[in-house]
C-alpha positions as CSV (number, residue, x, y, z in Angstrom):
1,M,-43.1,-24.5,53.3
2,K,-41.8,-21.7,51.1
3,I,-39.3,-20.6,53.8
4,K,-37.9,-24.2,54.1
5,Q,-37.6,-24.5,50.4
6,L,-35.7,-21.2,50.1
7,T,-33.4,-22.1,53.0
8,R,-32.6,-25.4,51.3
9,A,-31.9,-23.5,48.1
10,I,-29.5,-21.1,49.8
11,V,-27.6,-24.0,51.3
12,L,-27.3,-25.7,47.9
13,V,-26.0,-22.5,46.3
14,G,-23.3,-22.3,48.9
15,L,-22.3,-25.9,48.2
16,G,-22.5,-25.4,44.5
17,V,-24.5,-28.7,44.0
18,G,-28.0,-29.7,43.1
19,G,-28.8,-32.2,45.8
20,G,-26.4,-34.7,44.5
21,M,-28.5,-35.5,41.5
22,A,-28.2,-34.4,37.9
23,S,-29.3,-30.8,37.6
24,A,-32.2,-29.8,35.4
25,A,-29.8,-27.4,33.7
26,P,-26.0,-27.0,34.5
27,G,-25.4,-24.0,36.8
28,Y,-28.9,-23.9,38.2
29,V,-30.2,-25.1,41.6
30,D,-32.8,-27.8,41.3
31,D,-35.0,-29.7,43.7
32,S,-35.6,-33.4,44.3
33,A,-38.0,-33.5,41.4
34,N,-35.2,-32.2,39.1
35,S,-37.0,-28.9,38.7
36,I,-35.1,-25.6,38.8
37,T,-35.5,-23.9,42.2
38,R,-36.8,-20.3,42.2
39,T,-36.9,-17.6,44.8
40,G,-40.1,-16.1,46.1
41,Y,-39.8,-13.5,43.4
42,G,-39.6,-16.2,40.7
43,D,-35.9,-15.9,39.9
44,C,-33.9,-19.0,39.2
45,L,-31.2,-19.8,41.6
46,H,-27.6,-20.2,40.3
47,T,-24.9,-22.4,41.6
48,N,-21.3,-21.2,41.7
49,R,-20.8,-23.1,38.4
50,W,-23.2,-20.9,36.5
51,S,-22.0,-18.8,33.6
52,E,-23.5,-16.9,30.7
53,Q,-22.6,-19.8,28.5
54,N,-25.0,-22.2,30.3
55,A,-27.8,-19.6,30.7
56,I,-31.2,-20.9,29.6
57,A,-34.1,-18.9,28.2
58,E,-36.5,-20.2,30.9
59,C,-34.5,-18.4,33.6
60,D,-32.3,-15.8,31.9
61,P,-34.0,-14.8,28.7
62,E,-32.2,-11.5,28.3
63,I,-28.8,-13.1,28.7
64,V,-29.6,-15.9,26.3
65,A,-30.9,-13.3,23.7
66,A,-27.7,-11.3,23.9
67,R,-25.5,-14.4,23.8
68,D,-27.2,-16.0,20.9
69,K,-27.7,-12.8,18.8
70,P,-26.3,-13.3,15.3
71,V,-22.9,-11.5,15.0
72,A,-22.1,-9.6,11.8
73,V,-19.2,-11.2,10.1
74,A,-16.8,-9.1,8.2
75,A,-15.8,-10.7,4.9
76,V,-13.1,-9.4,2.5
77,E,-13.9,-9.2,-1.1
78,V,-11.2,-8.4,-3.8
79,V,-12.3,-5.7,-6.1
80,I,-10.4,-5.2,-9.4
81,R,-10.6,-1.7,-10.9
82,K,-8.7,0.1,-13.6
83,E,-6.9,3.3,-13.1
84,L,-4.4,5.5,-14.9
85,K,-0.9,5.3,-13.4
86,P,1.9,7.7,-14.3
87,I,5.1,6.2,-15.7
88,R,8.5,7.8,-15.3
89,L,11.6,6.3,-16.8
90,G,14.9,8.1,-16.5
91,A,18.3,7.6,-18.2
92,D,21.5,9.6,-18.6
93,A,23.0,9.8,-22.1
94,L,26.6,10.5,-21.5
95,F,28.7,12.9,-23.5
96,D,32.4,13.5,-23.7
97,F,33.9,16.7,-22.4
98,D,32.8,19.8,-24.4
99,S,30.8,17.6,-26.9
100,A,27.2,17.3,-28.0
101,V,27.8,14.0,-29.7
102,L,26.4,10.9,-28.0
103,T,28.9,8.4,-26.9
104,D,28.5,4.7,-27.6
105,D,27.5,4.3,-24.0
106,G,24.9,7.0,-24.3
107,R,23.3,5.4,-27.4
108,A,23.3,2.1,-25.6
109,R,21.5,3.6,-22.6
110,L,18.9,5.2,-24.8
111,D,18.3,1.9,-26.6
112,S,17.8,0.3,-23.2
113,V,15.2,3.0,-22.3
114,M,13.3,2.5,-25.6
115,S,13.2,-1.3,-25.1
116,K,11.6,-0.9,-21.7
117,L,8.8,1.4,-22.8
118,P,5.3,-0.2,-22.6
119,S,3.5,-1.0,-25.9
120,R,1.8,1.9,-27.6
121,E,-1.6,0.2,-27.1
122,M,-1.2,0.4,-23.3
123,L,-0.3,4.1,-23.2
124,Q,-2.3,7.3,-23.4
125,D,-1.0,10.9,-23.8
126,K,2.6,9.9,-24.3
127,R,5.2,12.7,-23.7
128,I,9.0,12.7,-23.4
129,T,10.9,15.6,-21.8
130,I,14.6,15.8,-22.5
131,T,16.8,18.1,-20.5
132,G,20.5,18.7,-21.4
133,F,23.2,19.6,-18.9
134,T,26.9,20.6,-18.9
135,D,29.5,20.8,-16.2
136,R,30.5,24.1,-14.6
137,L,33.6,24.6,-16.7
138,G,33.4,27.4,-19.3
139,P,31.3,30.6,-19.8
140,E,27.6,30.4,-18.7
141,G,26.3,31.3,-22.2
142,Y,28.5,28.7,-23.9
143,N,27.3,26.0,-21.5
144,Q,23.7,26.9,-22.1
145,K,24.1,26.4,-25.8
146,L,25.9,23.2,-25.3
147,S,23.2,21.8,-23.0
148,E,20.6,22.7,-25.7
149,K,22.7,20.9,-28.3
150,R,22.9,17.8,-26.1
151,A,19.1,17.7,-25.6
152,K,18.7,18.1,-29.4
153,A,21.1,15.2,-30.0
154,V,19.0,12.9,-27.8
155,H,15.8,14.2,-29.4
156,D,17.1,13.3,-32.9
157,Y,18.3,9.9,-31.8
158,L,14.9,9.0,-30.3
159,V,13.1,10.3,-33.4
160,S,15.4,8.1,-35.5
161,K,14.2,5.1,-33.4
162,G,10.6,5.8,-34.2
163,M,9.4,8.2,-31.5
164,R,7.1,11.0,-32.7
165,D,8.7,14.4,-33.0
166,E,5.7,16.2,-31.6
167,A,5.7,14.0,-28.5
168,I,9.2,15.2,-27.4
169,D,10.0,18.4,-25.5
170,A,13.8,19.2,-25.5
171,R,15.5,21.9,-23.4
172,G,18.9,22.9,-22.0
173,L,19.7,24.1,-18.5
174,G,23.4,24.6,-18.8
175,A,25.4,23.8,-15.6
176,A,22.2,23.8,-13.4
177,K,21.5,20.9,-11.0
178,P,25.0,19.3,-10.8
179,I,25.2,15.8,-9.6
180,V,28.8,16.1,-8.3
181,N,30.8,19.2,-7.3
182,C,34.4,17.8,-7.2
183,E,35.7,20.5,-4.9
184,G,39.5,20.7,-4.6
185,K,40.2,18.9,-7.9
186,R,42.1,20.5,-10.8
187,G,43.0,19.8,-14.5
188,N,42.2,16.5,-16.1
189,V,41.2,15.0,-12.7
190,L,38.5,17.7,-12.4
191,I,37.3,17.1,-16.0
192,E,37.0,13.4,-15.3
193,C,35.3,14.0,-11.9
194,L,32.6,16.3,-13.5
195,A,31.7,13.7,-16.2
196,P,28.3,12.8,-14.5
197,N,27.2,16.5,-14.9
198,R,27.7,16.3,-18.7
199,R,24.4,14.5,-19.3
200,T,21.0,14.5,-20.7
201,E,18.1,13.5,-18.5
202,I,15.1,11.8,-20.1
203,E,11.7,11.7,-18.4
204,F,9.2,9.6,-20.1
205,S,5.7,10.5,-18.8
206,A,2.6,8.7,-19.9
207,M,-0.5,7.2,-18.5
208,E,-0.7,3.4,-18.4
209,V,-4.0,1.6,-17.8
210,I,-3.4,-1.0,-15.1
211,E,-5.6,-3.3,-13.0
212,V,-5.5,-2.6,-9.2
213,Q,-6.7,-5.2,-6.7
214,E,-8.3,-3.7,-3.6
215,E,-9.6,-5.5,-0.5
216,V,-13.0,-4.2,0.6
217,E,-14.5,-5.2,3.9
218,V,-18.1,-6.2,3.6
219,I,-20.4,-6.8,6.6
220,K,-22.7,-9.8,6.1
């Protein structure tokens, strides 16, 4: 009897049907009583329509356990933290040739820098570094002195606008770090070309407290 039942089950597997009747479970071979057919070893027989998605615990407990195991879901939470961020604002205060007197354009640029500075309540450890430069025309010693005078001119202007004297460092570097070289030019054309080198650079360094949003992955 068992041999006949097993033979019938094998035939049904090949056909991929369950005797023409509704199966006890989709993908499994059943008998006329609508019960799942098993082998002599107790294993359920599958049709060719079986898949892990229709596995049932009665026949394939390990597959069902793995399939239905809760999956850890990654969620993203936004964390807001406060940090100190360096601020650097730069501007060139322009000078005329062989002059340490700020031009109208130079004062306007400095006013623009001052207007953009964060409020004092937001800043910690405020420092301003002023560096004066000249063009390459003239003796090195003379240019060094001129660059120092230009840095001092900017220093005095910022102090007149309310900046603390002790928060400002001023220095001169002469003709160092030129922006343009103007090779091949002579006379007034050369003087005009070298104008960008006659400058004072301002670096405003401070620490501003800001809020930073970070996305942190959380496994639930």
